[in-house]
C-alpha positions in Angstrom: -57.6 53.1 108.0 -56.7 52.2 104.5 -53.0 52.4 103.6 -52.0 55.7 102.3 -48.7 54.6 100.8 -49.9 55.1 97.1 -50.7 58.8 97.8 -48.4 61.4 96.2 -45.5 62.5 98.4 -47.1 66.0 98.3 -50.1 64.6 100.1 -47.7 62.5 102.7 -45.6 65.9 103.5 -48.9 67.7 103.9 -50.3 65.2 106.4 -47.0 65.4 108.1 -47.4 69.1 108.4 -51.1 68.8 109.6 -49.9 66.3 112.2 -47.2 68.7 113.3 -49.8 71.7 113.3 -52.3 69.9 115.4 -49.8 68.4 118.0 -48.8 72.0 118.5 -52.4 73.6 118.7 -53.3 70.5 121.1 -50.5 71.0 123.6 -51.5 74.8 123.6 -55.0 74.6 123.9 -55.2 75.5 127.8 -53.1 78.8 127.1 -55.4 79.5 123.9 -58.4 78.8 126.0 -57.4 81.4 128.5 -55.9 84.0 126.2 -59.5 85.2 125.0 -59.9 86.2 128.7 -56.6 87.7 130.0 -54.2 88.5 127.1 -51.1 86.6 126.1 -48.8 88.1 128.5 -51.0 87.5 131.4 -51.6 83.9 130.6 -47.9 83.2 130.3 -47.4 84.8 133.8 -50.2 82.4 135.1 -48.7 79.5 133.4 -45.4 79.8 134.7 -46.8 80.1 138.5 -48.6 76.8 137.9 -47.6 74.2 140.4 -45.1 71.4 138.9 -47.6 68.6 139.5 -50.2 70.2 137.4 -47.9 70.6 134.6 -46.6 67.1 134.7 -50.2 65.6 134.6 -50.6 67.2 131.0 -53.9 68.6 129.6 -56.9 66.9 129.0 -58.2 66.3 125.5 -59.6 69.7 124.2 -59.9 71.5 127.3 -61.5 74.4 125.8 -63.5 77.0 127.8 -66.7 77.1 125.5 -67.9 80.1 127.3 -65.7 82.2 125.1 -67.1 81.0 121.7 -70.7 80.4 122.9 -71.9 83.2 120.6 -70.9 81.2 117.5 -71.2 77.7 118.9 -72.5 76.1 115.5 -69.4 77.3 113.6 -67.0 76.3 116.6 -68.2 72.8 116.7 -67.8 72.5 112.8 -64.2 73.4 113.2 -63.8 71.1 116.2 -65.2 68.0 114.1 -62.9 68.9 111.2 -60.1 69.2 113.5 -60.8 65.9 115.0 -61.2 64.3 111.2 -57.8 65.7 110.1 -56.2 63.6 113.0 -57.1 60.6 110.6 -53.7 60.9 108.9 -52.0 61.0 112.1 -53.1 57.6 113.2 -53.0 53.9 112.3 -56.6 53.4 112.7 -59.7 55.4 111.9 -61.3 57.0 114.9 -63.7 54.7 116.5 -67.4 56.1 117.0 -69.1 52.5 118.0 -69.4 51.3 121.4 -68.2 47.6 121.5 -69.9 45.0 123.7 -68.1 43.4 126.6 -70.2 41.0 128.7 -69.3 40.9 132.6 -66.3 38.7 133.5 -68.3 38.0 136.8 -70.8 35.6 135.3 -72.6 35.3 138.5 -74.2 38.7 137.7 -76.6 38.2 135.1 -80.0 39.3 133.1 -83.3 37.9 134.0 -82.8 34.7 132.1 -79.1 34.0 133.8 -77.4 35.1 130.7 -74.4 37.3 131.5 -75.0 40.9 131.7 -72.8 43.6 130.2 -72.1 46.8 128.6 -71.0 48.8 125.5 -67.9 51.1 125.7 -66.2 53.4 123.6 -63.0 54.5 125.3 -61.5 58.0 124.6 -58.1 58.2 125.7 -56.7 61.3 127.3 -60.3 62.2 128.7 -61.2 62.0 132.3 -64.7 62.2 131.8 -66.9 59.2 131.9 -70.9 59.0 131.0 -72.5 55.8 132.2 -76.0 55.4 130.5 -78.7 53.1 131.9 -81.1 51.9 129.5 -84.8 52.0 130.0 -87.9 49.6 129.0 -90.5 49.4 131.6 -90.6 46.6 134.1 -92.4 43.4 134.8 -93.8 42.7 138.6 -95.0 39.1 138.6 -94.4 35.6 136.8 -97.2 36.3 134.6 -96.0 39.6 133.4 -92.5 38.4 133.1 -93.5 35.7 131.1 -95.2 37.7 128.9 -92.4 40.2 128.6 -89.9 37.3 127.8 -92.1 36.2 125.0 -92.5 39.8 123.5 -89.0 41.8 124.8 -86.5 39.3 125.3 -83.6 41.5 124.5 -84.6 43.2 127.7 -84.3 40.2 129.8 -81.3 38.3 127.8 -78.0 39.0 126.5 -77.9 35.9 124.2 -79.0 38.2 121.1 -77.3 41.6 121.7 -75.2 43.1 119.0 -71.6 43.3 119.1 -71.5 47.1 118.7 -73.9 50.2 119.0 -73.8 53.6 117.6 -74.5 56.4 120.4 -76.8 59.0 119.5 -77.8 62.4 121.4 -75.6 62.5 124.4 -74.0 59.3 123.6 -73.0 60.5 120.1 -69.1 61.1 119.5 -70.2 63.7 116.6 -69.6 67.3 118.1 -72.6 68.8 116.1 -75.1 66.5 117.8 -73.3 66.3 121.3 -71.2 69.5 121.6 -70.2 69.0 125.4 -69.7 65.3 125.8 -68.6 64.0 122.4 -65.2 63.4 123.5 -66.1 61.7 126.8 -65.5 57.8 127.5 -69.1 56.5 126.6 -70.6 53.5 128.3 -74.3 52.0 127.3 -75.6 49.4 130.0 -78.5 47.7 128.4 -81.5 46.8 130.5 -82.1 43.3 131.1 -83.2 43.1 134.6 -86.6 44.4 134.4 -86.5 45.8 138.0 -86.0 49.6 137.2 -82.4 48.8 138.2 -83.1 47.8 141.6 -82.7 44.3 142.1 -80.0 42.1 143.7 -81.5 38.4 143.6 -80.0 35.8 141.6 -81.7 33.0 139.5 -81.9 30.0 141.5 -84.0 26.6 141.5 -86.9 28.2 143.4 -87.0 31.4 141.1 -87.9 31.7 137.5 -85.9 34.9 137.0 -82.9 37.1 138.2 -83.2 40.4 139.1 -79.9 42.2 139.6 -80.3 45.7 138.3 -78.4 47.0 141.0 -75.6 44.8 141.2 -75.1 45.4 137.4 -74.4 48.6 137.8 -71.8 48.1 140.7 -70.4 45.2 138.7 -69.9 47.6 135.5 -68.3 50.3 137.7 -65.9 47.6 139.1 -64.9 46.5 135.8 -64.3 50.1 134.3 -62.2 50.7 137.3 -59.6 48.8 135.5 -60.3 50.5 132.2 -59.1 54.2 133.4 -62.4 55.3 135.6 -59.8 55.2 138.6 -58.3 58.2 137.0 -61.7 60.1 136.1 -62.4 63.6 136.9 -66.2 63.3 136.5 -68.6 60.2 136.5 -72.1 61.2 134.9 -74.5 58.4 135.5 -77.3 59.2 133.1 -80.4 57.2 132.1 -83.8 57.4 130.3 -87.3 56.1 131.6 -86.7 53.3 133.7 -83.1 54.1 133.4 -83.8 57.5 134.7 -85.4 56.2 137.6 -82.3 53.8 138.1 -80.1 56.9 138.3 -82.1 58.4 141.2 -82.2 55.0 143.1 -78.3 54.2 142.4 -76.5 57.5 142.0 -75.5 57.8 145.8 -74.4 54.0 145.6 -72.1 54.7 142.6 -71.0 57.8 144.7 -70.1 55.5 147.9 -68.5 52.7 145.7 -66.0 55.2 144.2 -65.2 56.8 147.8 -64.8 53.3 149.4 -62.4 52.4 146.5 -60.3 55.1 147.3 -61.2 57.4 144.3 -62.6 60.4 146.2 -61.7 62.8 143.8 -64.4 61.4 141.4 -67.2 63.9 141.0 -70.3 61.6 140.7 -73.2 63.0 139.3 -76.5 62.1 138.0 -78.8 63.0 134.7 -82.4 61.5 135.2 -84.5 61.3 132.0 -88.0 60.8 131.8 -87.9 58.9 135.0 -89.8 61.3 137.3 -92.9 59.7 137.6 -95.8 60.4 139.9 -97.9 58.3 141.9 -101.1 60.1 141.2 -104.6 58.6 141.0 -105.3 57.2 137.2 -107.8 58.8 135.3 -109.8 55.4 135.0 -109.0 52.8 137.5 -108.2 49.2 135.9 -107.3 45.7 137.5 -103.6 45.2 137.7 -103.5 42.7 135.0 -100.2 43.9 132.9 -97.4 46.5 133.1 -99.2 49.0 131.3 -102.7 49.3 132.8 -101.5 48.8 136.3 -101.6 52.0 138.3 -97.8 52.9 139.1 -98.0 52.7 143.0 -99.5 49.3 142.6 -97.2 48.1 140.1 -94.3 49.0 142.2 -95.4 47.5 145.4 -95.6 44.3 143.8 -92.5 44.7 141.8 -90.3 45.6 145.0 -91.4 42.4 146.6 -90.9 40.3 143.6 -87.5 41.7 142.7 -86.4 42.1 146.4 -85.5 45.9 145.0 -82.8 47.9 146.8 -83.5 51.6 147.5 -81.2 54.3 148.6 -80.6 53.9 152.5 -81.6 57.4 153.4 -84.7 57.2 151.6 -85.7 53.7 153.0 -85.1 55.4 156.7 -87.6 57.8 155.6 -90.0 55.4 154.3 -89.7 52.3 156.7 -92.0 49.5 155.2 -93.1 51.6 152.5 -89.9 51.8 150.3 -91.8 51.8 147.1 -92.1 55.5 147.9 -88.5 55.7 146.7 -89.1 54.7 143.3 -90.9 58.3 142.7 -88.7 61.1 141.9 -90.2 64.0 144.1 -89.9 61.6 147.2 -86.4 60.1 146.6 -84.4 63.3 145.3 -84.7 65.1 148.9 -82.8 62.2 150.6 -80.0 62.4 147.9 -76.8 63.4 148.5 -75.3 63.6 145.0 -76.2 66.3 142.3 -78.8 65.3 140.0 -80.1 67.1 136.8 -83.5 66.3 136.0 -84.8 66.1 132.5 -88.8 65.5 132.1 -91.5 66.3 129.7 -94.5 68.2 131.7 -96.8 65.7 129.5 -95.0 62.3 129.6 -96.5 59.9 127.2 -95.5 56.8 129.6 -97.3 58.5 132.6 -100.3 59.2 130.9 -100.3 55.5 129.6 -100.1 54.3 133.1 -102.7 56.5 134.1 -105.0 55.4 131.1 -105.2 58.3 128.9 -104.5 56.6 125.6 -103.9 59.1 122.9 -104.7 56.8 119.8 -105.8 59.5 117.4 -109.3 59.3 118.8 -110.6 63.1 120.3 -110.4 63.0 124.0 -113.2 64.2 126.3 -113.2 67.6 128.2 -112.7 65.4 131.3 -109.6 63.9 129.8 -108.3 67.4 128.8 -108.7 68.4 132.5 -106.9 65.6 133.7 -103.9 66.3 131.3 -103.8 69.7 132.3 -103.8 68.9 136.0 -101.3 66.3 135.5 -99.2 69.2 134.2 -100.0 71.5 137.2 -99.1 68.4 139.5 -95.6 67.7 137.9 -94.6 71.4 137.9 -95.3 71.4 141.7 -93.0 68.6 142.3 -90.4 70.0 140.2 -90.6 73.5 141.9 -87.6 73.1 144.3 -85.3 71.1 141.9 -82.5 73.5 141.2 -81.0 72.0 138.2 -83.9 70.8 135.5 -85.4 71.0 132.1 -89.2 70.4 131.7 -90.7 71.2 128.2 -94.5 71.4 128.0 -94.4 68.6 125.3 -96.5 65.3 124.6 -93.2 62.9 124.4 -91.1 60.4 126.4 -87.3 60.1 126.7 -84.9 63.1 125.3 -81.3 62.7 126.0 -80.6 60.2 123.5 -82.7 61.6 120.7 -80.8 63.1 117.4 -83.3 66.0 117.9 -82.2 66.8 121.6 -80.3 69.8 120.7 -83.6 71.4 119.0 -85.6 71.5 122.1 -85.5 74.8 124.0 -87.4 76.0 127.1 -87.1 79.8 127.6 -84.6 80.0 124.8 -82.1 77.7 126.5 -81.4 74.1 124.8 -80.8 70.9 127.2 -77.3 70.9 126.1 -76.8 74.5 127.1 -78.3 73.9 130.1 -76.2 70.7 131.0 -73.1 72.8 130.3 -74.3 75.6 132.7 -74.7 73.1 135.2 -71.5 71.5 134.7 -69.8 75.1 135.0 -71.9 75.5 137.9 -70.8 72.5 139.9 -67.3 73.3 138.9 -67.6 76.6 140.5 -68.7 75.2 143.6 -65.4 72.9 143.8 -63.5 76.1 144.4 -65.8 76.9 147.2 -66.0 73.6 149.0 -62.7 72.3 149.8 -64.2 68.9 151.1 -65.2 68.1 147.6 -68.1 66.0 148.9 -70.8 65.1 146.5 -73.4 66.5 149.3 -71.6 70.0 149.3 -72.2 69.9 145.5 -75.9 69.3 145.6 -76.6 71.8 148.3 -74.6 74.7 146.9 -75.4 75.0 142.9 -76.2 78.7 142.3 -76.6 79.3 138.6 -73.9 81.3 136.8 -74.8 84.8 135.5 -76.7 84.2 132.0 -76.6 80.5 132.5 -80.2 79.4 133.6 -80.6 75.9 135.5 -84.1 75.7 136.7 -86.1 75.5 133.2 -89.7 74.8 132.9 -92.4 75.7 130.5 -95.5 77.5 132.2 -97.9 77.2 129.2 -100.7 74.7 130.0 -101.2 72.5 126.9 -99.4 69.7 125.4 -97.2 71.2 122.7 -97.3 74.3 123.6 -93.9 75.1 123.1 -93.0 75.5 119.6 -89.6 73.8 119.6 -91.4 70.3 120.9 -90.8 67.3 118.6 -92.8 66.7 115.5 -96.3 65.4 116.0 -97.6 63.1 113.4 -100.9 61.8 112.7 -101.1 58.1 113.8 -103.3 57.3 110.9 -101.8 59.2 107.8 -98.2 59.3 109.2 -98.3 63.4 108.1 -96.8 66.1 110.2 -99.3 68.2 112.0 -98.9 71.7 113.5 -99.7 72.4 117.2 -103.3 73.7 116.3 -104.1 70.7 114.1 -102.7 68.4 116.9 -104.8 70.3 119.6 -108.1 70.1 117.4 -107.3 66.6 116.4 -107.4 65.8 120.1 -110.6 67.5 120.6 -109.4 70.7 122.0 -112.3 73.0 121.8 -110.8 76.9 120.9 -114.1 78.7 121.2 -114.8 77.2 124.6 -111.1 77.7 125.7 -110.9 81.1 124.4 -114.1 82.1 126.4 -112.8 80.6 129.6 -109.6 82.8 129.2 -111.9 85.9 128.0 -110.0 86.4 124.8 -111.0 86.4 121.2 -110.6 82.8 119.6 -108.5 84.0 116.5 -106.1 85.7 119.1 -106.0 82.4 121.1 -105.2 80.6 117.6 -102.3 82.7 117.0 -100.8 82.4 120.6 -101.1 78.7 120.1 -99.3 78.7 116.7 -96.5 80.8 118.1 -96.0 78.8 121.3 -97.2 81.7 123.5 
């Protein structure tokens, strides 16, 4: 931070007063959080009865009970940010929002091309919550597809040109307005450079063109983070989008076991899988498996798991002996997991449609394609039926948790950050009911709290029938389109659909406009 030596003495005195006031507020945060529930006298009695060990540990950074202020959350978060910013004069350095690059010390754990793997980190001193994010970016499954990937997407196979810092967005943001419940956590972004859906454990040798070490990269990053405070964590959330979301499903139990084996059994390991819940369905139009985009998901994974020597969770492997490729599909691997996982999935995922050879390039789709898209949404809903914690908007998109607009999307009136907060509260509530504190008990017993929904999925049948879906733009003109304009643009026949539904076309248009 710049020197404040030239500031007037009154400004310096004001800063000192602010710092003292903030110190008092911070030290009393747990008391204030409970005061709204039980009154001053009751809070003091409870505080006096706390065990000596709990008092010695000291409060975690801003341990506020958000349920007390949920009715006016926007105003509250503005005040929280102002509070954080006012801490600047109390410190010799400006609050750091960027994540800094650290290449792995163990240089034997590498990206595809043999360059060292690594991670970006923004530490939050005092916080015992850690968020580890796995980047996505498709995959390659043969020498030919990997060579092509290396020419066009080298940053997803090599660390040689990674920037020295990254700014987090969405759930990785350090801004409380953009990230109300995780902004003060320790943030770790793990770049995807293994092209194996985070499953491989094979080094590059003289007989192989590439290394595939995604699973080992995660393990090595966790090992290094244990020396940076992860060993004292309360919660470790392993999150990821797209291939990273599938990577969460493949690795969350491994991370939980790694923490357990290292003696850190008190760390609650959880998963957040965004846009990685793919279906092994039949393509709309079959094509030869020549490249990543057009190859059917099942065939691509079958080839890939052999090429990468990919690893899957042991319980899933035992359930699919000889057909371990099944474990790359969410609805098949999820039932075998011990750790609690929150699933985020667009009902009409663009990546799923792409591999199914439905290309929405601005040309009107045919009736058969419309039926395929609607059936895809129905199939996805069926696979998510028994998932206790999930968020599935009926939108045409891909990835959500790191988007700057992630707070704007709602399902049944609930935003994703709110749903995740409800999930967190539900899991915390279960800890008081389960003395074992095991991840398995947390997953199997996650009843929603009153007024705090966890199972959120749109029931409307068409892409972008949810009015909070991300903005759609015409691919030729770049202009924004309404839902009705988008559906007509894609060849949606309002008259015919209204006739099938037995309603007036004008009423159907009104329902579509309102997202009904």
